[in-house]
N, C-alpha and C positions, 0 to 999 in steps of 0.2 A: 264420328262424323268427319273429323279431320282427315283420317285415312281414306274414307270414301270419297271426299271431295278431291283429294290429291289424285286418286285413281281416275275419277271422272275427268278432271282437267287434263290429265296425261293422254286421254283418249280423244280429246277434242282437236280438230285440225286448226281451229282459229284461236286457240288459247295456249298459253305457256305459263307454267308455274315458275315464279321467280323468287319466292320466299316461303318458308314454312315456320310458323311460330307456335310454340307449345307453351305450357304454363311457365310462370317465372322460375328461373334456375332449374329447368328440367334436366333430369339425368340423361335425356335423349339428345342433348345439345351436341352438335357436330355430326350426328348421324344423317345419312342420306334420306330425304323425305320419301322418295320413291321406294326405297328398300323397306322403310318402316311401314309403308302402305301395302307391302306385299307384291310390288311390281319391280321392274328393272330400275336401276339407279337413274336419277334425273339430274344429278349434279347440283342439287340444292340442299344445303346443309341446314338442319333444324336448329333454331335458336330459341332461347327463352324469351318470354314476353317483356322482360326488363330491357331488352334490346330492340323493342319494336320501333321506336322513333328513329333509332340509328339505321335500322334495316330499311324503313320506308324512305329515308333520305338517300340511301345508297342505291336501291334498285328502282325506286319511283314506279311502283306498280299502277296499273289502271284501276284495279279494284281490290279492296280488302274484304275477304269473306270471314265472317265471325260466327262460330258455333261454340260459345263458351258458357259463361254464367252472367247474370245481370251486372255484377260489380266489374268483372273483367271486360264485358262488352262496352260499358260506359267509358272505361279508360281507353279501350282500343279505338272506339269511335272518336274520342277526343284526339288521339294521336293521328288518326287518319284525317280528321278535319284540319289539324295544324299543317299537315303535309299536302292538303288539297286532293286527297285520294277518295274516290267513290267507295261506298260501302254496301255490302249485302249482309244483312243481319238476320240470322235464323235462330238466335238465342231466345229463350222464353223465360218466364218467371219475373219479369220486370214489375215493380210496383208502379202505380200511376205516376208518382213523382219521378221515378227513374226513367220511365218512358218519355215523359215530358222533357226532362233534362236532355235526353239523347236527341229527341227531335229538334229541340232548340239549338243544340250544338251543331247539328247537320245544317239547319237553315241559316244560322248566323255565319257559318263558314262558307256557305254557298256550294256545298258539295251535293251530289246526287246520291240517293239511297233507295234500296229496296229493303223494307223491314216487314217481316212476316212471321207469325207464330208457327207456321207450318209451310214448308216449301213443296210439299207433295202436290202433284197435279190433281190427283183424285180427291184429296181433302178440299182443295179450292173449288172443285166442281160440287162437292158435298156442301160447301158453304152457300153456293149459288142455289142449290136445291132447297136448302133450309130457308133461304130468303123467299123463294117462290111458295113453299109450303106454308110458311107463317102468314104470308100475304093472302093466300087463298082461304086458309082455315080460320084466321082471325082469333079472337079471344075466347071462342067457345070451347077450345081444347086446352087441357092441362099439358104443360111441357116439362119433361124431365130429361136430364142428360146423364148418362153413365159413361165414364171414361176409365180405361184400364191401361196401365203401363208397367214396366219392369220394376222390380223392388228397389232399384238404385236411383230411380228418378226422385229428385229432391223437391221440386216445386209441385204444388197441388192447390187447386186443380190445374190441369194442363192448360197451356196457352191456347191450344186448339179448342178445348171445351169452353173456355172463357169467351173466345171469339165467336163461337157458335151461339152462345147465350146472348152476347151483345147484338149479333145480327137479328136474332129472333125478337129481342126486346125492342130494337129499333123499329121493326116492322109492325109490332103490336102496340107501339106508342107507349111503351113502359120505360121508366128510367133505370139506370144501372143498379139502383137500390133494390130492384125486384129480383136480382140475381142472388141466389143463396147457395152456399157451399155446405152440403150435408144438412142434417136435421138434428137438433139437440134431443137428448133422451127425454121421454115423457110424452104427455098428451099435448099435441100442438096441431090443430087442424090446418090443412093446406088451404091457402087462399088462391083466388083466381089470378091475382096480380103477382105471381111468383114463378120463377124459372129456377129449378133446383138442380145443382150439379153434384153427382156422387162419384167419388174417386176410389179406384182399386189400385193397389201397388203389390204386385206379386210376380215371382218367377222372372222369366225373360220376355214378357209380353212387349212387343215392339210398340204397339199403339192401337187402341180400339176406341171408337166413339159411337155411341148409340143415342140418338135423339128420338124420344117418343112424344107424339102428339096424341092425346087420348081424350075421348068424349064418351058419354054413355052409349054403349053398344058397339064401339069400334075404336081402333087405334091405328095410327100410321107410324111406322118406324123407319128412320133413315140411318144406315149403318156404314161406317168406313173402318176397314181393318188394314193396317200396314203389316205386310209380311216381312219386310226388310227395310232397313234404313237407307238402302240404295234409292228408294223413291224420293227421299228428301234431297239426296245428293244430285239426282237428275234434275229436280226442280231448281236447285241452286244454279245449275248451268244456264237455265233459261233466265234466271234473275240476273246473272252476270251479263249476259248479252243485252238484256233490257236496260240495265242501269247505265251502260256506256252511251246510251242514246237519250238519256233523260237530261233535262235542263238543270242549270245551277239551282241548288236549294230545293229541288223537287224530291218529295218522299212518296214512293209508290209501294204497293204491296203486291201479292201474287195475283190478286184479281186484275190488277192493271197489267201485269206481265202476261197473263193468259187471255187478255181481252174480254174479261167477263164483267167488267164494270158497266152498269147501266146509267 
């Protein structure tokens, strides 16, 4: 994702890459970020995350874009907050406690943020369609979610699947305890008050989400398939443009970025 974001930024007439940060003590330190991304050199040398605060103080960027892991993202957001830098966070896998800590850090520092489990435009339209479907179908339909990703994805279920389940639960008047992840072995009848997520980790699947609304005699399925991670990078560009217009302490998501919020 870092390489794709660098490529996308390099192609935007209204953006300029001023820093590139990799994992702490990265062996790529000192290498040109553009060349690492497979494009021409951009004159920006990659640094390890241990130097993030130093880099933020030196180049004073408008926005920090984070696609890392929950622990790293929390530390990166803290560093950005201390420097008064806006953030776009596309990292997934946060625990509720980690997410709350991140949001508290953003609001207390008075920086603006876009935080979204999925930056894809298509996925966020998918979220809106799920909202409408749940609202129209009501509790008479069983809801099951199947998500599939590559074998190296470490968090499960995906942040996108969890957000899909949360949207449906909200519309059906269910609490978050209704969301289940997989089913234990043995006899356990399904209840009407549950939304179950099933996760597949295999091969090089970029990302697939299937939500099924099923009732006796019919079923409705909504599907989103990502063919390339470029879709997430393109969405990140929209998030960057949006966050620079947000007020102090505001936290938005991609529904806000795309004007889909009702």
